[in-house]
N, C-alpha and C positions, 0 to 999 in steps of 0.2 A: 212277938208271933209275927209269922206274915199276917199282914192287915187284909188280904185280899186272894179270894180262890175263886178258881173256874170249877163249875159243876159238869163232869164229864155226862156223856149220854147215857150212863148207864145210873146216874145219880151219884158216883162217888167224887168227891172232892179233891181238886189239885191244886194247891198253890201256883200264884201265876208267875212266879219269880222261884227259880230255884240256881244251884249252883252246879256249873259243870265241870267235871274234873277231867277231861280228855288232857294227856301230856302231864299231869299232877303225877310225881313219883311217890313213892312209898315214904321216902324221907320228907317231902312237903305236905303231905295229906293232913297228917294231924293239925298244923299250925291251920292249915287252909281252912279245915273243918270247923275247929273251935272258933276260928274268928267268924266264919259264919253262923254258927249256933250264936254265937254271942250278940251277934245282930239280926238276930230271929229268921234266919234261913231254917226251913224246915224240908226244904226238897232237895232234893240230890240224883244227878244225870251221870251213869258210869255207861260202861260195855265189858263186854267180854273182852273185847279187843283193846280195850286202854290197859287192860294187864294191872288194874290196880283196885278191882272190886273188893279185894282181901283187905286192903290197906283202907281201905274208905270202910268197910263193916267194923273194921277195928276202930277206927277214929271216931265213928257214931256211936258204936257200945261205950267208947271212955267218956264220952261226951256227956253220959248222964241222962240223956232225954230218953221218955219212954216212946218205944217202937210206934204204940198208936199215933205219936203225934210226929211221926216222919213220912215222908213219902218219897220212897226210894225207886227210881226208874233206872233198868237194865237193858242191855239188848243182844239179840242173837246174831252172831258174827255169819257171814258169807258163806263160808265152808263147813259150817254146822246146820245149813237148812238140809230140807228131809225132815220127815213126819217122826221117825224115831231117834233121830239124831238133834232134833230140837228138843224132845223131851230130857234125852242125856244131858245136852248141854245146860239147858234152864235147871237142872239139878245142881251141876255143876258152880253156877253163878249162885244160887242159893246158898249153898256150901262155902263158897269165896265169899259172901256178904255176912255168913252165918245167920241166915234169918229164915223164920219158918215159912214166909209169904213176902211175895213182893210186888210192889202197888202197882207198877207199869210195867210190862214187858215188851216189847218192841221187836220188828222184823230192821235188821239193821240197812240194808239195802234189798231192794226187789230182787236184781240178778233174774231179769225176765227171759235172758238166751238159755238158761239154765233150766227153766221150767220147774222149778220146785216151790215157787214161794205161797201156791195156794194150799200144797199140803202141809207147809211149815206153819202156814196162818191154821189150818185145821188142828195142829197139835197144839198152837195157844188158845184155841178154844175149848180146847179139852182142860188145858191146866185153869182156864177161867173159870169153867164149870166145878172142878174141882175145889175152888176156892184157893187154889195157890198162887194164884195174881188175882188183884183186884181189877184191873184192868189190861185191855191189851190193844195194841195199835202196830202202827209201820212208821217205818222212815224213808224221806227219800221217793217216796211213790208221786208220781206224775199223775193226772188225772185218767190215763188210760189203765193204769196200772190199779189204781182204786175201781175204776169200771169192771174191769175183769174179775178183782178181787172179790167184790161185792156181788158178782152174781155167782160166783162159785160156791161162796161158803155162807154162813147163818148170820153172824155176830157183825154189826157194822163196827168199824174199829172206832175206837174211842181217841184217839190221838194219831196226828201224820204229824211227824216232827222231820222239818225240812230245813234246806238253808231260806232263808228269807232277810230283806234287811232292805233299808229304802233305795239303793241301786238295783236291787233284784227282788220286786214284791211277787213276783210268782200269784200274781193275782188270778189267771184261770184256776189254779191248784186251791187259794183261798175260796175263792165263788164255792167251787164244788165241795170241798170241807163245809162250809156254812150253809151249804143247801141240805147237807145229810148229818149237820150237827157234829162234826168230827172236828173236834178242837185242834189248830196247828198251835205246833211248838217250833219255835224258830230257834235254829241252832246256827251259830256263828252270827248271833244278831246285830253286833255290829260292826262285820263285815273286817274280823280281826284287825281293824284300826287300819285299812289299807287306804287312807285318804278320807275315807267317811267323813271321819270326825274334825276333819278340816275343813268339810263343805260350807260355804257361806251361809247358805239357810240356816243350818244345824248350829252353826256358832254365833249367828245371831239370834234364834231363840234362846241358846244358852246364855247367853247375855241378859236378854230381855227376862229371863224366868229366874235368874241367880243359880243356875244349874250348870253341870259340866254338858259338853255335848254327848256325853256318852247316856248321861241321865236324858234326855230330850228325845233320844233314838228309842231306847227301853220304854220312854213312856208313850212314844208312837206305836210301837207295839202293842203293848195293853190298851191302848185307844181302839185299835182292831180286835182285839179279844183274844190275842195270841197269849201264850204261856212262853217265857224268855228263860235261857237257861245260860247266861253268860259265863263265860270260862275266865276264874283267876285265882291265882294262888297269893296274891299279896292282900294282906289284911284290909287297908285302905281303900283299894279298888272293888273288894268285897262290899266294904262297907258303902261305897259310893252307888254301885250298881244296885243295891238294896233300898237307897233312899229317894223312891220315886211316887212315892203315893200320898205325897203331900202337895201336889198340884195337879191340874188337867189342862193339856192343852186344848186351843179353841178348834173348833171344825175347820177353821179357815187354813190355820195353820196345820193342821193333819193333813188337808188336802196339797198343801204346799210341800209339806215332805214327800206326800203321793207323788207326788209331780217328778220328783228327783229320778225314779225310776231309769234306769239303761240297761235293763236286761242283762245286767253284769253278773254272772255268775262265777263266782271264784273255786267252787267246788267240782267234783267230777258231775257230771250229766250222768243222771241214773239211768240213762239208756244204754251207756258205755261200759257198765259196771258188770261185770260176771264173776261167779265164783272164783277164787283166785288172785282177782285183782285186789288192789289197796293193801296188801301185805305190809 
C-alpha cells in the first residue's frame, strides 16, 4: 500500500503519488495498471480527454483491489464546460469508469475567455454535495483564476493540478494554494525528461543517495507537500517512481533544487487556452 497520504482540506485522504495514464492506450492499460497495483499504487489519474477512462475502469476492476482502497481522479474537458453539460459529462465519465462515485473531479483548464468556469464549478459543488464525488478541484488555474473562483463559489477547491517541476516551480501559485490549504498536484513532475534529469544538481544528488534522478525530483515534490502523478506504462519505471519513501532530502538540498527554477513552462499557458483548443 502507499505509505504516505495527504489529507485534503475536507478531511479526505489522497495518496501522495499516483499513476498518470495520459496517452496510455487501451492495449497497454492492463499491464500498466497491474504493475502499479503490484507495487502499491492505489491512486490513478485520467481524464475524459484521454479517451481511456473505460480501459482504466476495466483494468482496476480486474485488479481485484476493493473500490474503497482506490483513489480515482478524472477531469472535465474544455468544451464540456457549463452547468448542465458538466453534469452530463460527469455521468459519462462515471459510466466509462464503471464506478458509483469518483474520488476527485477536476476542471481540466479554466478557459477564462469563455466565462464558463464559475458555473462549471458550481456544478462540481452540486456533485460534491450529493456525494457523487469525494473531492473537487481544478487544473491549470493561476492565482487570478483561483481568486475569481473563490469569490464567486462556496467550496474552496481541494486540489489544483498544475505543471510544476524544478525548472518551473510556479511559486506564486504554490504560495497561494498553501495559504488556502489547496493541495497542489504536479503534472509533468519530471518535465517529461526534457533535459531535467541530466541536470548536474539532480544527478549529483542521485549519486549521493543511490537513487535515480527521477526519484530525486519526485522526492523534492513530496518535500513541498505536493502530490505527484508521473505518467508511465513501463513496469520498471512505474516501480522506480513509487520507490521514493525510504529517504529524505536535506533542507539545503531542497533549496538547491528550488534554485534551478527558470520559469520554463513546457505546456500551454492557461491564459491562452479556450474552449475548442488542445483538441
